[in-house]
N, C-alpha and C positions, 0 to 999 in steps of 0.2 A: 171424229175427223174434223169437223168445224171447226171447231176453236184449234185442233192443230193448226188449219189455214190458216185460221185468224191469229194466231201466234206468227209465226213463219209472216204471212206478210205486216205484222208490227219489226220486228224486226230487219227483214227488208226497210223499211223505210226509214225504220231508227238511222238503220247499215248508210241509207244512200244521202242521207242526208247532214251522218258526222264529212262522209263523207266531200260534199262536198262543197262543205263550209269547213273540212281545210281547204279545198284545193281554192278555193276561194279567196282566206285569209294568206297565202302557201305565195310566198315571191322568190324567184332564184337568189341564191346565195352571191355576190359578189366573188369573183375570185381576180387576184390581184395581178398574181402570178407567184409561188412560194418561192424561194433558192434551197430549200430542206426536203420538200417531195423529191419522192423516185426516189432507186435503188441508191441511188449514188446522191444523195440528195447531202447542202452542205451547208451549214446557215453562213450567210454572210453580218461577218464584226462590224463593219463599218454601220453593221443595219442595228442589229445587238444592241453599239454604244447608242446610237443617235432616244434605243426604242427601252433601257435604259436611264438615260436627263428624262424621254418624256415618263413613265414608270415613275422616275424620282420628282417632276416634277406639275403632273396634273392629279395619278391617280393613289401617287402615295395616301395626300391628305386621308381616304376616308379604306382603300383597298391594303390588306393586310399580304407578307409573305414569305406564311414562317413555318418552307419549308426548303427556304435558299440560307443561306452561310456568306457572309462575303466573302469568307475564299473563294466563294464557286466564279465567283466576276474573272477571278485573272485563270482558271482551271482551260486546261486544252478544254476544246468543241465546243466553248462560251464568249464571252465576251472578249475572254484572255486581253482586259485587264492588266497591267509588266505588276507583281508583289507590290508593288510603292506604290502604286496607284488603287490598290486595291484598302489598300494599308486608309490611304488618307481619305479615301471615299467613306471607310468604317469609321475614322476617327469624326465625321464631322453628326453624327447623330450618336444620343448618350443612353445606357443598358442603365440600370438597379444591379446593385450585383452586393456583398456580403452572405454575411455578416460580418465588419472587420474586427477587430479585437478587441474589443470593447459592447459588443454584441447587435453595431448596428446596421443596416443596410446604406447603400450607399448610390449615386451617380458616378459614372465615367465612362468615358471616351469609350463604345463599340470594339471588339479585335473587330482581328478575319475571323475569331471562331463563329464570333457569337450570329443567331441568328439575323436578319432582316429585321428594322428594332419597328415593331407596331404603332398605328398614329392614332394606338386609341390603348386604355391602361387592363380595359376588360369586357366583355363581349356584349355589358349591359349599358356598358357606356359607349361603343359605337353604335349598339340601337339609340339609344336618345338624344344621336346627333346627326342622326336618318330620317328623325322621323316616325321610329320605330322598325323600320325596315334594317336587315346587318346586310353592312357591304361583306359580299364572301370574298373566301381568300383570293388571290391570284396564284395560285405557288401552279395550282394542275384545273388555272379554269378550264384554257384550252381543253386538254383530256376534254372534261365533266359537259363542253356544250354538244350539245350536237349537233354538226357541223365542224366542230372545232374551227379552226380558225378562218378559216371563210366565213362563219356565223359571228365569233371577236368586228371582220373586220365589219362588217356586211352593219350589226346594228352599230359600233363609231360612225359609223355613215354614212345609219337609216333617220335620221332623228328628220320632220321635215314639219309644216304645219300643218294640222290636221284639217282634212275635211270640214263645211259647213253640217256635215249629218249630224259629226262626233263635236258630244264635251264633254269635256276636261276636268280636271276637278283639279284645287289647287296639290302646288306638288308635283302636278304628272304631267309629263306632255307624249307626242307622238313620235310613237317608231317605225316605220312599217316594218320592220324584223324581227321588232317582238312581240308575242305570241300577245293575240287583244292585240294590238297595236299600242297598247300603252307602258308604257313607263315612270314608276321612280324618280328612277336619273337623270339629272340636268343634262345636259350636252355639254363632255366635258374635253369637244374638241374646237377650236379654232382658229382662223386661221394667226398665225407667228404669236398662238401661246409660250412656245418654250423655241428660245433660241438655241439652234442647234449649237455644238462647241465647233463643228467642221465645217461652216460656212453652208451643208445640206438645203438649200426653201424648205420649212415647213409648213409644208400645205397641210387642210387635215388627210388627205389624200397619204405623204408621207408619212406624218406620224403616225393612223393608224399602220401603218406598214410595222413598221418601226418599232410600235411598241407590242402588233402583232409577234411579228417574231421574237422578238422578244419571253414575252411568255409560251410564248411553243419550244423557245430552248427553256422557262426554266418545271414547263411541265415532263421536259426528254430532254432532263441531262445530258446524257452517255447517245443520244441518236447516232451523233458525227461515229461513234466509236461500233455501236452493231452495226455503223453500214458497211465500215472495214471490215467487222468479223466478220457477216453475212457474208462480206465480195471473195472474201479469200474460205470460207467454207463452198460452198460451191465453186470454186476454184482446184481446191484442192478433190470435190468430187468430181470432178471432169478427168481429171488428172489419172485419179485412182482409177475410173470406168476406160479409159481408154487401156490405161493398165489389163485390165482384166480380160478388158475385151480379148488384149492381141495374143494372153498369155489361156486365154478360152480358145483361142483359136489354134496355136498350135499345140498346145495339148488333144483337139480335137482331128488333126490336120493327121498327129500319130497313128491315133487311132483306124482314120479313114486309110493312112498307107494300109495295117495290118489285117487290114480287112480285100 
């Protein structure tokens, strides 16, 4: 009995400590207001196109998006570049193809059917270029992280100078939204690091929102189609419910008359 009480006390103590540490380290995630949230949410086309620009000029140096094809950029529900624009975008990248008739591999400009070109030839090269840490693929990053779009947005804007009590190793940075407040990725965003084609001011907040919008679409490219289908299904069920209600009401009115 005494052993049981001691055991329960230890479990309670460590649970309390864990909860306290989690509460201490937790920080409410930023929420800029996403156009794609909610039952009728839609992606902001201009934001998606700007987000692709941020990804290409900033994130693509380290992070791949292997589950996206260049043709996706022109499809409905996404950035909706024209087919010609998507072809031009793809042609800016080289891919290895082959073998040719001589049995040799060769490089060619990417086509719409090709997946996004990775910045590294293999995982080992990616790790070697990033101090042993593998930069995660961004195709489904928003889905893979707890907190989703809000977490990625907050992380991008969460870089601060560490407090005096915190010491950081070389190549480690302080981020208030990262678990443990330490992250090996340097702050990727700074004012005007990207010159938007549409003339939008490239503040850190704007770039973070645009690139996260793009990543949210990449993780769920058929979101708008699902929302439309869901609305149609609800409307269909609503109409069926009304028809069934009046049909049953008419049937039971006859039964009551006979009685």
